[in-house]
C-alpha positions as CSV (number, residue, x, y, z in Angstrom):
1,M,-46.6,26.7,-82.6
2,A,-43.9,25.8,-80.3
3,E,-44.2,26.0,-76.7
4,A,-41.3,26.3,-74.0
5,V,-40.7,24.8,-70.8
6,T,-39.3,26.9,-68.4
7,L,-38.5,25.0,-65.0
8,V,-39.5,26.9,-61.9
9,C,-37.9,26.4,-58.2
10,D,-39.5,24.2,-56.1
11,V,-38.7,26.5,-53.0
12,C,-39.2,30.1,-53.9
13,G,-40.5,29.7,-57.4
14,R,-37.8,31.6,-59.4
15,P,-37.5,31.0,-62.9
16,D,-34.6,29.3,-64.2
17,A,-34.0,26.4,-62.1
18,Q,-32.0,23.5,-62.1
19,S,-33.4,19.5,-61.9
20,V,-31.9,17.5,-58.9
21,T,-32.3,14.5,-58.3
22,F,-31.9,12.4,-54.9
23,R,-33.1,9.1,-53.1
24,V,-34.8,9.0,-50.2
25,N,-35.7,6.0,-48.4
26,G,-35.2,3.9,-51.6
27,R,-37.0,6.3,-53.4
28,N,-35.9,8.3,-56.1
29,L,-37.2,12.1,-56.3
30,V,-36.9,15.0,-58.6
31,K,-37.2,18.8,-57.0
32,D,-36.3,22.0,-59.1
33,F,-33.9,24.2,-57.2
34,C,-32.7,27.6,-57.9
35,S,-29.2,28.3,-58.0
36,R,-29.7,30.2,-54.6
37,H,-31.2,26.9,-52.9
38,I,-28.6,24.5,-54.9
39,S,-25.9,26.4,-52.8
40,E,-27.8,25.9,-49.5
41,L,-28.7,22.0,-50.9
42,V,-24.8,21.4,-51.7
43,K,-23.4,23.4,-48.3
44,G,-24.1,20.5,-45.9
45,A,-23.3,17.6,-48.6
46,R,-20.4,15.1,-48.9
47,A,-19.4,12.7,-51.0
48,P,-20.4,9.4,-50.2
49,R,-17.6,6.8,-48.9
50,R,-17.4,3.2,-49.1
51,G,-17.0,0.8,-46.1
52,R,-18.9,-0.8,-43.1
53,K,-22.5,0.4,-42.5
54,P,-22.6,3.0,-39.4
55,G,-22.5,1.2,-35.7
56,S,-21.1,-2.4,-37.1
57,S,-17.4,-1.4,-36.0
58,T,-18.5,-0.5,-32.5
59,K,-19.6,-3.2,-31.4
60,K,-17.0,-5.5,-29.8
61,A,-16.8,-9.3,-30.2
62,P,-17.4,-11.1,-27.0
63,A,-14.0,-12.5,-25.0
64,R,-12.9,-16.0,-26.0
65,K,-11.6,-18.4,-23.4
66,A,-8.5,-19.9,-24.2
67,T,-9.2,-23.7,-24.7
68,A,-7.1,-26.3,-26.6
69,R,-8.5,-26.8,-30.2
70,K,-8.5,-30.6,-31.3
71,A,-6.4,-31.4,-34.6
72,T,-10.0,-31.9,-36.9
73,A,-9.2,-33.8,-40.4
74,R,-10.0,-32.3,-43.7
75,K,-12.0,-34.1,-46.4
76,A,-9.5,-34.9,-49.2
77,T,-11.4,-32.6,-52.3
78,T,-12.1,-34.9,-55.4
79,P,-11.1,-33.2,-58.6
80,K,-14.0,-31.4,-60.3
81,K,-15.5,-34.1,-62.8
82,P,-15.8,-32.7,-66.8
83,I,-18.4,-31.1,-67.9
84,R,-19.9,-32.7,-70.8
85,K,-21.1,-31.7,-73.5
86,K,-24.8,-32.8,-74.3
87,S,-25.1,-34.7,-78.2
88,V,-27.3,-33.6,-81.1
89,A,-30.0,-35.6,-81.6
90,R,-29.4,-37.3,-85.2
91,K,-32.5,-37.9,-87.3
92,R,-31.6,-41.6,-87.9
93,V,-32.5,-42.3,-92.0
94,P,-34.3,-46.0,-92.9
95,K,-32.3,-48.1,-95.1
96,T,-33.8,-49.5,-98.5
């Protein structure tokens, strides 16, 4: 005996719904929407953009005083030592 699963809109209860996954406050959530409610959801949506977090670009750094800087001596960098491979322990055989 076969069973049929029908998705129903979580808002209005109409059949023929689609599942939508979204993330809020670090939690993944899933809701089922009919075509009417999906269009309402997509209407105000936008694509995510890469870049700075909101508000971080509006802060200005404090003004610095013009002062003479001393030339600092840099440490000479030493070349890196080659990595030694660990040798495999060999079994000693007693002499007969």
